Structure formats: C-alpha cells, structure tokens
C-alpha positions in Angstrom: 0.0 0.0 0.0 1.2 3.5 -0.7 0.3 7.0 0.5 -1.2 8.0 -2.9 -3.7 5.2 -2.6 -5.1 6.6 0.7 -5.1 10.2 -0.7 -7.1 9.1 -3.8 -9.5 7.0 -1.7 -10.1 10.1 0.6 -10.5 12.5 -2.3 -13.2 10.3 -3.9 -15.2 10.1 -0.7 -18.4 12.2 -0.3 -17.3 13.3 3.2 -14.1 14.8 1.9 -15.8 16.4 -1.1 -18.2 18.2 1.3 -15.3 19.2 3.5 -13.4 20.7 0.6 -16.4 22.6 -0.6 -16.8 24.2 2.8 -13.0 24.6 3.3 -11.6 25.5 -0.1 -8.3 26.6 1.4 -7.7 23.5 3.5 -4.4 21.6 2.8 -2.8 18.3 3.9 -0.6 19.0 6.8 0.1 15.7 8.4 -0.7 12.0 8.5 -0.7 9.2 11.0 -0.4 5.5 10.2 -0.4 2.6 12.5 0.7 -0.7 11.0 0.2 -3.6 13.4 2.1 -6.8 12.4 0.7 -8.9 15.2 -2.9 -7.7 15.5 -5.4 -5.7 13.6 -4.9 -2.2 15.0 -4.2 -0.6 11.6 -5.0 3.0 11.3 -4.7 5.7 8.6 -5.4 9.3 9.4 -4.9 12.2 7.1 -4.9 15.7 8.7 -5.9 18.9 7.0 -5.6 22.5 8.2 -8.1 25.1 7.1 -6.4 28.6 7.4 -9.7 30.5 7.1 -11.1 28.9 10.3 -7.7 28.2 11.8 -8.9 24.6 12.6 -7.4 21.2 11.9 -9.4 18.1 10.9 -8.4 14.5 10.8 -9.9 12.0 8.4 -9.9 8.5 9.8 -9.7 6.4 6.7 -10.2 3.1 8.5 -13.5 4.4 9.9 -15.2 5.3 6.6 -13.5 8.7 6.4 -14.9 9.8 9.8 -13.9 13.5 10.3 -12.6 14.5 13.7 -11.8 18.1 14.6 -8.4 18.3 16.3 -7.3 20.6 19.1 -4.5 22.9 18.1 -2.1 23.0 21.0 0.4 25.1 19.2 -0.2 28.6 17.9 2.0 28.0 14.9 0.3 27.3 11.6 1.0 23.7 10.5 3.2 23.5 7.5 1.8 22.2 4.2 3.0 18.9 3.0 4.4 19.2 -0.5 2.2 17.9 -3.3 3.0 14.7 -5.0 4.3 13.0 -1.9 4.3 9.3 -2.3 5.9 6.4 -0.5 5.2 2.8 -0.2 4.7 1.5 3.3 6.2 -1.9 2.5 9.3 -0.3 1.0 9.6 1.9 4.1 9.4 -1.2 6.3 12.0 -3.0 4.2 14.3 0.0 4.6 13.9 -0.3 8.3 14.6 -4.0 8.2 17.7 -3.5 6.2 18.9 -0.8 8.7 18.2 -3.2 11.5 20.4 -5.8 9.8 23.2 -3.2 9.3 22.9 -2.4 13.1 22.9 -6.1 14.0 19.4 -5.9 15.5 17.9 -9.4 15.2 14.4 -8.6 16.3 11.0 -8.8 14.7 8.9 -5.7 13.9 5.6 -5.8 15.8 4.1 -2.4 15.2 5.0 0.7 13.3 3.6 4.1 14.3 4.4 6.6 11.5 3.8 10.4 11.4 4.0 12.2 8.1 5.1 15.8 8.6 6.7 18.8 7.0 9.4 20.5 9.0 11.5 23.4 7.8 10.4 22.9 4.2 11.1 19.1 4.0 8.8 16.1 4.2 9.6 13.5 6.8 8.3 10.3 8.3 8.9 10.2 12.0 8.6 6.6 13.2 8.3 4.8 16.4 8.7 1.1 15.7 8.0 -1.5 18.4 10.2 -4.6 18.0 10.3 -7.9 19.9 12.1 -8.1 23.2 10.4 -4.8 24.4 12.5 -2.8 22.0 11.7 0.5 20.3 13.3 2.1 17.3 13.1 5.8 16.8 13.4 6.6 13.1 13.4 9.8 11.1 13.2 9.3 7.3 13.7 12.2 4.9 11.2 11.7 2.0 12.9 14.2 -0.2 16.2 12.4 -0.1 14.6 9.0 0.4 16.9 8.0 3.3 17.0 7.5 7.0 18.6 10.5 8.8 18.2 9.3 12.4 18.0 5.8 13.8 18.0 5.0 17.5 17.4 1.7 19.3 15.9 2.0 22.8 14.5 -0.4 25.3 11.1 0.0 26.7 12.8 0.3 30.1 14.8 3.3 28.8 11.5 5.1 28.5 10.4 4.4 32.0 12.1 6.2 34.9 12.6 3.9 37.8 12.6 5.8 41.1 14.2 4.2 44.1 12.7 4.9 47.6 
C-alpha cells in the first residue's frame, strides 16, 4: 500500500468532497499511520488544516472517512505537506529491516507508528517502531532524499524512569 492510494481514496469520498467545498483553502498538513504486524490495529489518518477557520481536521480512513476536529495545542500554523508526496509502506518497512540488519538488531517488527510531517520545508516520516524483546526504534526518514537520517534503538525500560525509595 502507498500513501497515494489513501489520498485518492479520501478525495473520492463524499465526506471529503463536502469538507473541501466548505473549506476551499484546506491543505494536507500531516498523516498518522499505525501498521500492526501482530494484531489488527491498523489506522490511517490524514490531517488537513483550514487557514480560514484556523482549525485542523483528521480524516480516519479506517472508519469510513470519519472526520474528527483536532485541538490545536500550538499557535504556529501547520506546514503544508508538499504535493506529489508518495511512499510505499512496504518499501519503508524494508528500509527499516535493512537498517536493523546493518545495526545487528535481530528482532521482529511488531508495530509501526508513523507520522508524516513537513518541518523546515522538507517532508519527513517520524517513526516509532516496536520490536520484539520490548525494544523500540526511533526513526526519522527524509522523504525528499529517500533516506534514514536518524535511527536509534531503545529499550522500553529506557522510556520508564525507575525511582528508588
């Protein structure tokens, strides 16, 4: 599956057509994807920002394009994702697997949480990948250059602070 598939599926929906009619200036500003390799918790959300109303909306593809207004916790205007963004989720996962091999990480991917964002004029995928053995990979992938620019392995226990009495 690729991003373009979800964008086309969304743009053909009646919910989105109505939304665009009411929010002509709305643009794609982010996306969230959950790929569950062990269960069925797969999610695809595409987020749009409407400058005229200064509101953000998330379309939940897996729930028949249900539209959910989002709280804007930051006063900055979300950056627009560049047009013609496309990437294949399987190719992205294969890139992660190859990097894991290069780093001698012999674990299985259990779940991928991916956030599609534009920062400082570049499109990125920020990933949190859960792997077997209670491991976590933090990955930043530059879509413009098609390469991993940050790759960190952490343990679940690194994320928890253990306080002694």
